[in-house]
N, CA, C and O atoms as CSV, one atom per row, in Angstrom:
chain,resi,resn,atom,element,x,y,z
A,1,MET,N,N,193.531,130.553,36.365
A,1,MET,CA,C,192.956,129.217,37.127
A,1,MET,C,C,193.213,127.985,36.344
A,1,MET,O,O,193.536,127.931,35.157
A,2,HIS,N,N,193.016,126.949,37.212
A,2,HIS,CA,C,193.580,125.329,36.426
A,2,HIS,C,C,192.572,124.804,36.489
A,2,HIS,O,O,191.942,124.975,37.532
A,3,ARG,N,N,191.947,123.906,35.373
A,3,ARG,CA,C,190.636,123.227,36.016
A,3,ARG,C,C,190.931,121.797,35.873
A,3,ARG,O,O,191.522,121.520,34.829
A,4,GLU,N,N,190.705,120.959,36.548
A,4,GLU,CA,C,191.000,119.893,36.795
A,4,GLU,C,C,189.638,118.613,36.442
A,4,GLU,O,O,188.673,118.448,37.188
A,5,VAL,N,N,189.886,117.825,35.134
A,5,VAL,CA,C,189.060,117.234,35.049
A,5,VAL,C,C,189.240,115.972,34.766
A,5,VAL,O,O,190.260,115.499,34.264
A,6,ARG,N,N,187.749,115.077,35.237
A,6,ARG,CA,C,188.671,113.732,35.419
A,6,ARG,C,C,187.411,112.973,34.693
A,6,ARG,O,O,186.295,113.085,35.200
A,7,VAL,N,N,187.599,112.201,33.500
A,7,VAL,CA,C,186.604,111.361,33.218
A,7,VAL,C,C,187.050,109.952,33.275
A,7,VAL,O,O,188.177,109.477,33.128
A,8,GLU,N,N,185.540,109.208,33.602
A,8,GLU,CA,C,185.767,107.865,33.520
A,8,GLU,C,C,184.494,107.319,33.231
A,8,GLU,O,O,183.456,107.577,33.841
A,9,ALA,N,N,184.658,106.369,32.044
A,9,ALA,CA,C,183.426,105.668,31.855
A,9,ALA,C,C,183.708,104.075,31.804
A,9,ALA,O,O,184.755,103.429,31.839
A,10,LEU,N,N,182.148,103.653,31.696
A,10,LEU,CA,C,181.827,102.285,32.195
A,10,LEU,C,C,180.617,101.429,30.878
A,10,LEU,O,O,179.879,102.218,30.289
A,11,SER,N,N,180.521,100.328,30.604
A,11,SER,CA,C,179.627,100.218,29.535
A,11,SER,C,C,179.662,98.610,30.140
A,11,SER,O,O,180.502,97.742,30.375
A,12,ILE,N,N,177.738,98.864,30.257
A,12,ILE,CA,C,177.101,97.835,30.331
A,12,ILE,C,C,175.957,97.066,29.710
A,12,ILE,O,O,175.347,97.654,28.817
A,13,ARG,N,N,175.486,95.595,30.104
A,13,ARG,CA,C,174.356,95.170,28.883
A,13,ARG,C,C,173.273,95.576,30.300
A,13,ARG,O,O,173.598,95.638,31.486
A,14,SER,N,N,172.099,95.779,29.758
A,14,SER,CA,C,170.920,96.048,30.539
A,14,SER,C,C,170.491,95.248,30.922
A,14,SER,O,O,169.308,95.031,30.659
A,15,ASP,N,N,171.293,94.297,31.829
A,15,ASP,CA,C,171.073,93.606,32.962
A,15,ASP,C,C,170.675,94.209,33.981
A,15,ASP,O,O,171.101,95.362,34.036
A,16,PRO,N,N,169.864,93.825,35.028
A,16,PRO,CA,C,169.589,94.394,36.505
A,16,PRO,C,C,170.827,93.743,37.224
A,16,PRO,O,O,171.198,94.310,38.252
A,17,ALA,N,N,171.282,93.003,36.953
A,17,ALA,CA,C,172.557,92.480,37.917
A,17,ALA,C,C,173.685,92.616,37.659
A,17,ALA,O,O,174.695,92.190,38.220
A,18,ARG,N,N,173.474,93.525,36.355
A,18,ARG,CA,C,174.961,94.828,36.364
A,18,ARG,C,C,174.623,96.174,37.290
A,18,ARG,O,O,175.436,97.099,37.313
A,19,ILE,N,N,173.502,96.230,37.979
A,19,ILE,CA,C,173.250,97.817,38.832
A,19,ILE,C,C,174.005,98.082,39.906
A,19,ILE,O,O,174.098,99.215,40.379
A,20,ARG,N,N,174.879,96.576,40.588
A,20,ARG,CA,C,175.674,96.817,41.694
A,20,ARG,C,C,176.955,96.979,41.324
A,20,ARG,O,O,177.759,97.489,42.104
A,21,ASP,N,N,177.337,96.535,39.994
A,21,ASP,CA,C,178.475,97.293,39.299
A,21,ASP,C,C,178.406,98.750,39.221
A,21,ASP,O,O,179.279,99.612,39.321
A,22,VAL,N,N,177.199,98.805,39.026
A,22,VAL,CA,C,177.254,100.380,38.514
A,22,VAL,C,C,177.380,101.612,39.499
A,22,VAL,O,O,177.846,102.715,39.212
A,23,ARG,N,N,176.626,101.008,41.302
A,23,ARG,CA,C,176.392,101.812,42.101
A,23,ARG,C,C,178.036,101.599,42.769
A,23,ARG,O,O,178.474,102.596,43.343
A,24,SER,N,N,178.938,100.383,42.722
A,24,SER,CA,C,180.354,100.412,43.164
A,24,SER,C,C,181.034,100.883,42.210
A,24,SER,O,O,182.227,100.916,42.514
A,25,TRP,N,N,180.779,101.344,40.978
A,25,TRP,CA,C,181.729,102.379,39.962
A,25,TRP,C,C,181.076,103.572,40.493
A,25,TRP,O,O,182.001,104.297,40.858
A,26,VAL,N,N,180.087,104.090,40.701
A,26,VAL,CA,C,180.176,105.660,41.173
A,26,VAL,C,C,180.161,106.111,42.297
A,26,VAL,O,O,180.395,107.318,42.364
A,27,ALA,N,N,179.918,105.446,43.481
A,27,ALA,CA,C,180.466,105.007,44.693
A,27,ALA,C,C,182.021,105.577,44.743
A,27,ALA,O,O,182.467,106.487,45.442
A,28,THR,N,N,182.705,104.737,43.763
A,28,THR,CA,C,184.106,104.661,43.960
A,28,THR,C,C,184.953,106.352,43.223
A,28,THR,O,O,185.908,107.028,43.607
A,29,ILE,N,N,184.271,106.435,42.390
A,29,ILE,CA,C,184.607,107.837,41.817
A,29,ILE,C,C,183.757,108.907,42.894
A,29,ILE,O,O,184.349,109.977,43.027
A,30,ALA,N,N,182.841,108.824,43.454
A,30,ALA,CA,C,182.586,110.546,44.257
A,30,ALA,C,C,183.423,110.217,45.642
A,30,ALA,O,O,184.021,111.108,46.244
A,31,ARG,N,N,183.399,108.670,46.140
A,31,ARG,CA,C,184.221,109.122,47.283
A,31,ARG,C,C,185.606,109.367,46.498
A,31,ARG,O,O,185.398,110.348,47.212
A,32,SER,N,N,186.438,109.455,45.992
A,32,SER,CA,C,188.237,109.926,45.349
A,32,SER,C,C,187.434,111.268,45.356
A,32,SER,O,O,187.604,111.912,46.391
A,33,ALA,N,N,186.781,111.711,44.637
A,33,ALA,CA,C,186.553,113.982,44.825
A,33,ALA,C,C,185.615,113.718,45.924
A,33,ALA,O,O,184.546,114.298,45.733
A,34,GLY,N,N,185.651,113.153,46.828
A,34,GLY,CA,C,185.225,113.831,48.459
A,34,GLY,C,C,183.639,114.549,48.664
A,34,GLY,O,O,183.161,115.595,49.104
A,35,PHE,N,N,183.146,113.178,48.002
A,35,PHE,CA,C,181.898,113.380,48.437
A,35,PHE,C,C,181.409,112.800,49.699
A,35,PHE,O,O,181.899,111.729,50.058
A,36,SER,N,N,180.374,113.452,50.523
A,36,SER,CA,C,179.974,112.689,51.824
A,36,SER,C,C,179.736,111.224,51.143
A,36,SER,O,O,179.728,110.972,49.938
A,37,GLU,N,N,179.521,110.213,52.376
A,37,GLU,CA,C,178.675,109.207,52.455
A,37,GLU,C,C,177.300,109.566,51.696
A,37,GLU,O,O,177.072,109.170,50.553
A,38,GLY,N,N,176.473,110.296,52.387
A,38,GLY,CA,C,175.397,110.776,51.720
A,38,GLY,C,C,175.231,111.240,50.349
A,38,GLY,O,O,174.552,110.585,49.559
A,39,GLU,N,N,175.772,112.258,50.036
A,39,GLU,CA,C,176.140,112.448,48.286
A,39,GLU,C,C,176.297,111.324,47.940
A,39,GLU,O,O,175.384,111.012,47.175
A,40,THR,N,N,177.056,110.449,48.117
A,40,THR,CA,C,176.956,109.142,47.597
A,40,THR,C,C,176.559,108.281,47.284
A,40,THR,O,O,176.609,107.725,46.187
A,41,HIS,N,N,175.930,107.927,48.514
A,41,HIS,CA,C,174.729,107.178,48.438
A,41,HIS,C,C,173.749,107.695,47.683
A,41,HIS,O,O,173.203,106.745,47.123
A,42,ASP,N,N,173.263,108.661,47.391
A,42,ASP,CA,C,172.349,109.890,46.760
A,42,ASP,C,C,172.455,109.219,44.829
A,42,ASP,O,O,171.683,108.686,44.032
A,43,LEU,N,N,173.975,109.703,44.846
A,43,LEU,CA,C,174.009,109.381,43.581
A,43,LEU,C,C,174.521,108.164,42.948
A,43,LEU,O,O,175.104,108.205,41.865
A,44,ALA,N,N,174.228,106.617,43.880
A,44,ALA,CA,C,173.952,105.551,43.246
A,44,ALA,C,C,172.984,104.642,43.384
A,44,ALA,O,O,172.930,103.458,43.052
A,45,VAL,N,N,171.628,105.916,44.343
A,45,VAL,CA,C,170.310,105.191,44.097
A,45,VAL,C,C,169.973,106.197,42.406
A,45,VAL,O,O,169.542,105.707,41.362
A,46,ALA,N,N,170.250,107.285,42.592
A,46,ALA,CA,C,169.888,107.655,41.154
A,46,ALA,C,C,170.365,107.531,39.809
A,46,ALA,O,O,169.712,107.894,38.830
A,47,LEU,N,N,171.627,106.963,39.758
A,47,LEU,CA,C,172.269,106.146,38.737
A,47,LEU,C,C,171.654,104.733,38.535
A,47,LEU,O,O,171.662,104.233,37.411
A,48,SER,N,N,171.161,104.129,39.519
A,48,SER,CA,C,170.419,102.909,39.604
A,48,SER,C,C,169.071,102.783,39.030
A,48,SER,O,O,168.454,101.906,38.425
A,49,GLU,N,N,168.788,104.238,39.526
A,49,GLU,CA,C,167.497,104.613,38.625
A,49,GLU,C,C,166.800,104.628,37.488
A,49,GLU,O,O,165.675,104.517,37.002
A,50,VAL,N,N,168.434,104.891,37.159
A,50,VAL,CA,C,168.537,105.535,35.078
A,50,VAL,C,C,168.722,104.373,34.948
A,50,VAL,O,O,167.939,103.950,34.097
A,51,CYS,N,N,169.550,103.352,35.463
A,51,CYS,CA,C,169.914,102.427,34.222
A,51,CYS,C,C,168.478,101.592,34.364
A,51,CYS,O,O,168.009,101.103,33.336
A,52,SER,N,N,167.705,101.408,35.762
A,52,SER,CA,C,166.314,100.226,35.246
A,52,SER,C,C,165.379,100.885,34.993
A,52,SER,O,O,164.242,100.419,35.059
A,53,ASN,N,N,165.687,102.405,34.562
A,53,ASN,CA,C,164.609,102.603,33.647
A,53,ASN,C,C,164.795,102.378,32.128
A,53,ASN,O,O,163.874,102.227,31.325
A,54,SER,N,N,166.369,102.376,31.795
A,54,SER,CA,C,166.915,102.416,30.428
A,54,SER,C,C,166.549,100.477,30.279
A,54,SER,O,O,166.395,100.091,29.121
A,55,TYR,N,N,166.459,99.636,31.152
A,55,TYR,CA,C,165.745,98.550,30.942
A,55,TYR,C,C,164.836,97.934,30.803
A,55,TYR,O,O,164.694,96.918,30.122
A,56,ARG,N,N,163.889,98.643,31.630
A,56,ARG,CA,C,162.465,98.572,31.288
A,56,ARG,C,C,161.621,98.635,30.189
A,56,ARG,O,O,160.795,97.897,29.652
A,57,HIS,N,N,162.399,100.499,29.906
A,57,HIS,CA,C,161.823,100.976,29.187
A,57,HIS,C,C,162.329,101.148,27.898
A,57,HIS,O,O,161.469,101.217,27.019
A,58,SER,N,N,163.441,101.232,27.567
A,58,SER,CA,C,164.202,101.389,26.633
A,58,SER,C,C,164.256,100.473,26.122
A,58,SER,O,O,163.821,100.456,24.971
A,59,TYR,N,N,164.983,98.860,26.883
A,59,TYR,CA,C,164.938,97.930,26.053
A,59,TYR,C,C,163.660,97.088,26.740
A,59,TYR,O,O,163.808,95.871,26.628
A,60,GLY,N,N,162.656,97.426,27.304
A,60,GLY,CA,C,161.488,96.867,27.123
A,60,GLY,C,C,161.901,95.388,28.064
A,60,GLY,O,O,161.623,94.289,27.585
A,61,GLY,N,N,162.540,95.499,29.341
A,61,GLY,CA,C,163.196,93.917,29.852
A,61,GLY,C,C,163.974,93.233,29.484
A,61,GLY,O,O,164.348,92.239,30.107
A,62,ARG,N,N,164.648,93.791,27.778
A,62,ARG,CA,C,166.000,92.751,27.466
A,62,ARG,C,C,167.057,93.111,28.350
A,62,ARG,O,O,167.291,94.185,28.905
A,63,THR,N,N,167.796,91.750,28.386
A,63,THR,CA,C,169.034,92.097,29.123
A,63,THR,C,C,170.248,92.165,28.279
A,63,THR,O,O,171.365,92.048,28.783
A,64,ASP,N,N,170.011,92.409,26.612
A,64,ASP,CA,C,171.452,92.226,25.858
A,64,ASP,C,C,171.176,93.614,25.059
A,64,ASP,O,O,171.283,93.505,23.838
A,65,GLY,N,N,170.766,95.168,25.655
A,65,GLY,CA,C,170.840,95.743,25.156
A,65,GLY,C,C,172.161,96.666,25.859
A,65,GLY,O,O,172.503,96.140,26.918
A,66,ARG,N,N,172.829,97.684,25.582
A,66,ARG,CA,C,173.907,98.503,25.487
A,66,ARG,C,C,174.075,100.080,26.600
A,66,ARG,O,O,174.038,101.242,26.195
A,67,ILE,N,N,174.200,99.756,27.599
A,67,ILE,CA,C,174.467,101.202,28.149
A,67,ILE,C,C,175.529,101.676,28.890
A,67,ILE,O,O,176.028,101.098,29.856
A,68,ASP,N,N,175.996,103.134,28.253
A,68,ASP,CA,C,176.857,103.602,28.398
A,68,ASP,C,C,177.062,104.837,29.243
A,68,ASP,O,O,176.738,106.005,29.025
A,69,LEU,N,N,177.796,104.179,30.448
A,69,LEU,CA,C,177.860,105.406,31.372
A,69,LEU,C,C,179.188,106.562,31.382
A,69,LEU,O,O,180.245,106.455,30.759
A,70,GLU,N,N,178.922,107.262,31.953
A,70,GLU,CA,C,180.228,108.009,31.671
A,70,GLU,C,C,180.214,109.410,32.969
A,70,GLU,O,O,179.285,110.134,33.328
A,71,ALA,N,N,181.414,109.365,33.335
A,71,ALA,CA,C,181.432,110.188,35.115
A,71,ALA,C,C,182.782,111.047,34.729
A,71,ALA,O,O,183.952,110.747,34.491
A,72,GLU,N,N,181.913,112.450,34.796
A,72,GLU,CA,C,183.078,113.775,34.419
A,72,GLU,C,C,183.040,114.852,36.097
A,72,GLU,O,O,182.120,115.546,36.529
A,73,LEU,N,N,184.319,114.612,36.641
A,73,LEU,CA,C,184.486,115.407,37.551
A,73,LEU,C,C,185.442,116.387,37.428
A,73,LEU,O,O,186.640,116.274,37.166
A,74,GLU,N,N,184.235,118.147,37.822
A,74,GLU,CA,C,185.381,119.039,37.542
A,74,GLU,C,C,185.033,120.254,38.618
A,74,GLU,O,O,183.917,120.770,38.681
A,75,ASN,N,N,185.893,120.545,39.259
A,75,ASN,CA,C,185.846,121.810,40.315
A,75,ASN,C,C,184.539,120.939,41.341
A,75,ASN,O,O,183.451,121.515,41.338
A,76,GLY,N,N,184.598,120.040,41.913
A,76,GLY,CA,C,183.433,119.587,42.823
A,76,GLY,C,C,182.121,119.270,42.594
A,76,GLY,O,O,181.302,119.074,43.492
A,77,GLN,N,N,181.781,119.185,40.814
A,77,GLN,CA,C,180.923,118.851,40.538
A,77,GLN,C,C,180.961,117.215,39.764
A,77,GLN,O,O,182.020,116.740,39.353
A,78,LEU,N,N,179.850,116.607,39.676
A,78,LEU,CA,C,180.334,115.060,38.780
A,78,LEU,C,C,178.923,115.424,37.876
A,78,LEU,O,O,178.026,116.187,38.235
A,79,ARG,N,N,178.953,115.096,37.334
A,79,ARG,CA,C,178.278,114.999,35.946
A,79,ARG,C,C,178.122,114.062,35.230
A,79,ARG,O,O,178.917,113.772,34.336
A,80,LEU,N,N,176.671,113.177,35.591
A,80,LEU,CA,C,177.121,111.367,35.126
A,80,LEU,C,C,176.095,110.986,33.932
A,80,LEU,O,O,174.963,110.972,34.415
A,81,THR,N,N,176.081,110.811,33.165
A,81,THR,CA,C,175.406,110.510,31.159
A,81,THR,C,C,175.660,109.338,31.320
A,81,THR,O,O,176.651,108.684,31.644
A,82,VAL,N,N,174.309,109.078,30.967
A,82,VAL,CA,C,173.652,107.640,31.066
A,82,VAL,C,C,173.322,107.731,29.323
A,82,VAL,O,O,172.822,108.734,28.815
A,83,ARG,N,N,173.689,106.541,28.570
A,83,ARG,CA,C,173.577,106.955,27.132
A,83,ARG,C,C,172.544,105.350,27.041
A,83,ARG,O,O,172.989,104.402,27.689
A,84,ASP,N,N,171.109,105.119,26.174
A,84,ASP,CA,C,171.029,104.057,26.045
A,84,ASP,C,C,170.691,104.138,24.772
A,84,ASP,O,O,170.410,105.181,24.181
A,85,TYR,N,N,170.719,102.452,24.075
A,85,TYR,CA,C,170.544,102.339,22.306
A,85,TYR,C,C,169.224,101.799,22.539
A,85,TYR,O,O,168.960,100.861,21.788
A,86,GLY,N,N,168.113,102.188,23.543
A,86,GLY,CA,C,166.810,101.692,22.879
A,86,GLY,C,C,165.571,102.244,22.110
A,86,GLY,O,O,165.676,102.983,21.131
A,87,THR,N,N,163.706,101.574,22.944
A,87,THR,CA,C,163.107,103.070,22.374
A,87,THR,C,C,163.474,104.071,23.430
A,87,THR,O,O,163.833,103.895,24.594
A,88,ALA,N,N,163.257,105.386,22.591
A,88,ALA,CA,C,163.707,106.863,23.296
A,88,ALA,C,C,162.465,106.287,24.456
A,88,ALA,O,O,161.503,105.528,24.346
A,89,PHE,N,N,162.993,106.999,25.468
A,89,PHE,CA,C,161.813,107.217,26.564
A,89,PHE,C,C,161.275,108.488,26.782
A,89,PHE,O,O,161.984,108.789,27.742
A,90,ASP,N,N,160.601,109.398,26.626
A,90,ASP,CA,C,160.132,110.751,26.840
A,90,ASP,C,C,159.945,110.568,27.777
A,90,ASP,O,O,159.491,109.454,28.040
A,91,VAL,N,N,160.204,111.673,29.029
A,91,VAL,CA,C,160.013,111.517,29.965
A,91,VAL,C,C,158.510,112.742,30.165
A,91,VAL,O,O,157.647,112.689,31.041
A,92,SER,N,N,158.637,113.803,28.975
A,92,SER,CA,C,157.988,114.558,29.162
A,92,SER,C,C,156.841,114.214,28.887
A,92,SER,O,O,156.091,115.166,28.669
A,93,GLU,N,N,156.198,112.777,28.773
A,93,GLU,CA,C,155.085,112.592,27.786
A,93,GLU,C,C,154.584,112.383,29.881
A,93,GLU,O,O,153.650,113.042,30.336
A,94,ARG,N,N,155.273,111.565,30.639
A,94,ARG,CA,C,154.720,111.220,32.177
A,94,ARG,C,C,154.743,112.706,32.841
A,94,ARG,O,O,153.939,113.233,33.610
A,95,GLY,N,N,155.888,113.167,32.300
A,95,GLY,CA,C,155.725,114.131,33.785
A,95,GLY,C,C,156.682,113.231,34.719
A,95,GLY,O,O,156.896,112.025,34.837
A,96,VAL,N,N,157.263,114.696,35.468
A,96,VAL,CA,C,157.826,114.068,37.025
A,96,VAL,C,C,156.557,114.232,37.904
A,96,VAL,O,O,155.754,115.157,37.781
A,97,PRO,N,N,156.499,113.515,38.543
A,97,PRO,CA,C,154.867,113.489,39.929
A,97,PRO,C,C,155.823,114.153,40.821
A,97,PRO,O,O,157.003,114.475,40.963
A,98,HIS,N,N,154.532,114.181,41.397
A,98,HIS,CA,C,155.048,114.526,43.194
A,98,HIS,C,C,154.687,114.053,43.749
A,98,HIS,O,O,153.626,113.503,43.457
A,99,PRO,N,N,155.447,113.823,45.384
A,99,PRO,CA,C,155.120,112.263,46.116
A,99,PRO,C,C,153.387,112.673,46.426
A,99,PRO,O,O,152.778,111.658,46.764
A,100,PRO,N,N,152.803,113.498,46.394
A,100,PRO,CA,C,151.156,112.647,46.365
A,100,PRO,C,C,150.898,112.240,44.666
A,100,PRO,O,O,149.686,112.029,44.707
A,101,GLU,N,N,151.202,112.065,43.580
A,101,GLU,CA,C,150.861,111.993,42.515
A,101,GLU,C,C,151.811,110.178,42.664
A,101,GLU,O,O,151.376,109.141,42.163
A,102,LEU,N,N,152.401,110.235,43.031
A,102,LEU,CA,C,153.354,108.514,42.947
A,102,LEU,C,C,152.704,107.459,42.755
A,102,LEU,O,O,151.994,106.970,43.634
A,103,SER,N,N,152.840,106.966,41.625
A,103,SER,CA,C,152.714,105.894,41.188
A,103,SER,C,C,153.443,104.857,41.257
A,103,SER,O,O,154.596,105.222,41.488
A,104,GLU,N,N,153.350,103.492,41.157
A,104,GLU,CA,C,154.130,102.816,40.604
A,104,GLU,C,C,155.005,102.854,39.969
A,104,GLU,O,O,156.081,102.315,40.227
A,105,GLY,N,N,154.611,103.832,38.494
A,105,GLY,CA,C,155.596,104.458,37.393
A,105,GLY,C,C,156.478,105.628,37.520
A,105,GLY,O,O,157.033,105.921,36.461
A,106,GLY,N,N,156.657,106.103,38.158
A,106,GLY,CA,C,156.692,107.367,38.504
A,106,GLY,C,C,157.575,107.747,39.541
A,106,GLY,O,O,158.032,108.889,39.501
A,107,TYR,N,N,158.057,106.610,40.924
A,107,TYR,CA,C,158.524,107.004,41.611
A,107,TYR,C,C,159.932,107.217,41.866
A,107,TYR,O,O,160.277,107.775,42.908
A,108,GLY,N,N,161.419,106.522,40.359
A,108,GLY,CA,C,162.319,106.300,40.331
A,108,GLY,C,C,162.176,107.920,39.426
A,108,GLY,O,O,162.913,108.693,40.037
A,109,LEU,N,N,161.573,108.593,38.347
A,109,LEU,CA,C,161.912,109.599,38.233
A,109,LEU,C,C,161.786,110.759,39.761
A,109,LEU,O,O,162.618,111.631,40.009
A,110,PHE,N,N,160.777,110.518,40.447
A,110,PHE,CA,C,161.197,111.445,41.235
A,110,PHE,C,C,162.414,111.369,41.571
A,110,PHE,O,O,163.204,112.036,40.902
A,111,LEU,N,N,163.034,110.401,42.898
A,111,LEU,CA,C,163.688,109.807,43.109
A,111,LEU,C,C,164.705,110.615,42.557
A,111,LEU,O,O,164.774,111.604,43.286
A,112,ILE,N,N,165.620,110.712,41.544
A,112,ILE,CA,C,166.298,110.989,40.379
A,112,ILE,C,C,166.651,112.561,40.139
A,112,ILE,O,O,167.609,113.208,39.715
A,113,ARG,N,N,165.160,112.853,40.717
A,113,ARG,CA,C,165.033,114.544,41.145
A,113,ARG,C,C,165.322,114.916,41.957
A,113,ARG,O,O,165.756,116.067,41.982
A,114,ARG,N,N,165.258,114.299,42.854
A,114,ARG,CA,C,165.036,114.955,44.176
A,114,ARG,C,C,166.839,114.430,44.756
A,114,ARG,O,O,167.321,115.243,45.545
A,115,LEU,N,N,167.720,113.260,44.431
A,115,LEU,CA,C,168.689,112.905,44.841
A,115,LEU,C,C,170.212,113.613,43.830
A,115,LEU,O,O,171.411,113.335,43.809
A,116,THR,N,N,169.560,114.360,43.289
A,116,THR,CA,C,170.635,115.682,42.053
A,116,THR,C,C,170.287,116.888,41.697
A,116,THR,O,O,169.161,117.360,41.535
A,117,ASP,N,N,171.269,117.337,41.591
A,117,ASP,CA,C,171.315,119.077,41.600
A,117,ASP,C,C,170.431,119.567,40.154
A,117,ASP,O,O,169.525,120.394,40.054
A,118,GLU,N,N,171.043,118.763,39.169
A,118,GLU,CA,C,169.683,118.759,37.830
A,118,GLU,C,C,169.486,117.820,36.731
A,118,GLU,O,O,170.256,118.186,35.843
A,119,VAL,N,N,169.017,117.076,36.455
A,119,VAL,CA,C,168.687,116.359,35.551
A,119,VAL,C,C,168.335,116.313,34.126
A,119,VAL,O,O,167.113,116.460,34.157
A,120,LYS,N,N,168.687,116.194,32.874
A,120,LYS,CA,C,167.604,116.616,31.932
A,120,LYS,C,C,168.142,114.524,30.903
A,120,LYS,O,O,169.051,113.706,30.766
A,121,TYR,N,N,166.768,114.813,30.552
A,121,TYR,CA,C,166.352,114.203,29.757
A,121,TYR,C,C,166.135,114.342,28.749
A,121,TYR,O,O,165.146,115.006,28.439
A,122,THR,N,N,167.427,113.460,27.237
A,122,THR,CA,C,167.355,114.026,25.849
A,122,THR,C,C,166.774,112.653,24.857
A,122,THR,O,O,167.191,111.516,25.079
A,123,LYS,N,N,166.332,112.782,24.375
A,123,LYS,CA,C,165.575,111.587,23.130
A,123,LYS,C,C,166.394,111.922,21.974
A,123,LYS,O,O,166.288,112.934,21.280
A,124,MET,N,N,167.144,111.054,21.852
A,124,MET,CA,C,168.173,110.790,20.578
A,124,MET,C,C,167.457,110.271,19.344
A,124,MET,O,O,166.235,110.180,19.228
A,125,GLY,N,N,168.344,109.951,18.463
A,125,GLY,CA,C,167.708,109.275,17.319
A,125,GLY,C,C,167.528,108.121,17.377
A,125,GLY,O,O,166.811,107.705,16.467
A,126,VAL,N,N,167.899,107.340,18.117
A,126,VAL,CA,C,167.808,105.703,18.650
A,126,VAL,C,C,168.577,106.161,20.026
A,126,VAL,O,O,169.719,106.577,20.228
A,127,GLY,N,N,167.253,105.859,21.043
A,127,GLY,CA,C,167.626,105.481,22.619
A,127,GLY,C,C,167.358,107.458,23.816
A,127,GLY,O,O,166.849,108.577,23.779
A,128,THR,N,N,168.129,106.579,24.585
A,128,THR,CA,C,168.051,108.607,25.515
A,128,THR,C,C,168.919,108.313,26.013
A,128,THR,O,O,169.428,107.198,26.128
A,129,ARG,N,N,169.410,109.901,26.625
A,129,ARG,CA,C,170.599,110.290,27.191
A,129,ARG,C,C,170.317,110.994,28.429
A,129,ARG,O,O,170.262,112.219,28.319
A,130,VAL,N,N,170.196,110.679,29.162
A,130,VAL,CA,C,170.236,111.047,30.266
A,130,VAL,C,C,171.055,111.878,31.616
A,130,VAL,O,O,170.982,111.409,32.752
A,131,THR,N,N,171.591,112.767,31.408
A,131,THR,CA,C,172.656,113.193,32.615
A,131,THR,C,C,171.934,114.143,33.826
A,131,THR,O,O,171.172,115.063,33.530
A,132,MET,N,N,172.225,113.847,35.024
A,132,MET,CA,C,172.781,114.385,35.923
A,132,MET,C,C,174.072,114.940,36.498
A,132,MET,O,O,175.215,114.565,36.240
A,133,VAL,N,N,173.596,116.118,37.510
A,133,VAL,CA,C,174.567,116.589,37.865
A,133,VAL,C,C,174.256,116.736,39.646
A,133,VAL,O,O,173.137,116.919,40.126
A,134,LYS,N,N,175.263,116.632,40.263
A,134,LYS,CA,C,175.533,116.468,41.689
A,134,LYS,C,C,176.696,117.439,42.212
A,134,LYS,O,O,177.812,116.925,42.144
A,135,HIS,N,N,176.657,118.540,42.641
A,135,HIS,CA,C,177.725,119.649,43.765
A,135,HIS,C,C,177.686,118.805,44.751
A,135,HIS,O,O,176.800,118.280,45.425
A,136,ARG,N,N,179.574,118.761,44.672
A,136,ARG,CA,C,179.615,118.159,46.019
A,136,ARG,C,C,179.689,119.450,47.044
A,136,ARG,O,O,180.424,120.420,46.860
A,137,ARG,N,N,178.674,119.260,48.299
A,137,ARG,CA,C,178.476,120.249,49.621
A,137,ARG,C,C,180.089,120.625,49.875
A,137,ARG,O,O,181.023,119.862,49.626
A,138,GLN,N,N,180.198,121.935,50.411
A,138,GLN,CA,C,181.697,122.244,51.522
A,138,GLN,C,C,181.910,121.285,52.713
A,138,GLN,O,O,182.629,120.401,53.177
A,139,GLU,N,N,180.532,122.235,52.952
A,139,GLU,CA,C,180.132,122.104,54.385
A,139,GLU,C,C,179.359,120.681,54.729
A,139,GLU,O,O,178.524,120.217,53.952
A,140,ARG,N,N,179.746,119.991,56.061
A,140,ARG,CA,C,179.134,118.910,56.161
A,140,ARG,C,C,178.799,119.393,57.462
A,140,ARG,O,O,179.355,120.052,58.340
A,141,GLU,N,N,176.768,118.369,57.128
A,141,GLU,CA,C,176.249,118.993,58.403
A,141,GLU,C,C,176.618,117.429,59.604
A,141,GLU,O,O,176.340,117.491,60.802
């Protein structure tokens, strides 16, 4: 069986003005891989939230930090990796809230989990790596 793997990469500054570029980047990749508009929107929102968290938490609102993004497509699965080099953000300290417990600071984490099939946060020596996976649905509703 032939495995086709496609990898795309993008590096941005930790500037909220770059979020539109990130959304466009992932939408182009997802559409080209046959993801539905709904799935594409979910990926764009989830990736925006992760980048916003890097800006707010890892870089403390600084716009000069580095955020590296990678998209790996393989057999109907899109794996997105976001790597920042600021203060490591430990999700386990906060937990991921459920809707009744949502507060100003937890809604993004809830959204990321709801909009992707898998998500993993890894504290690095410097910064944080977030890996999200979305499986393309074969049947459309």
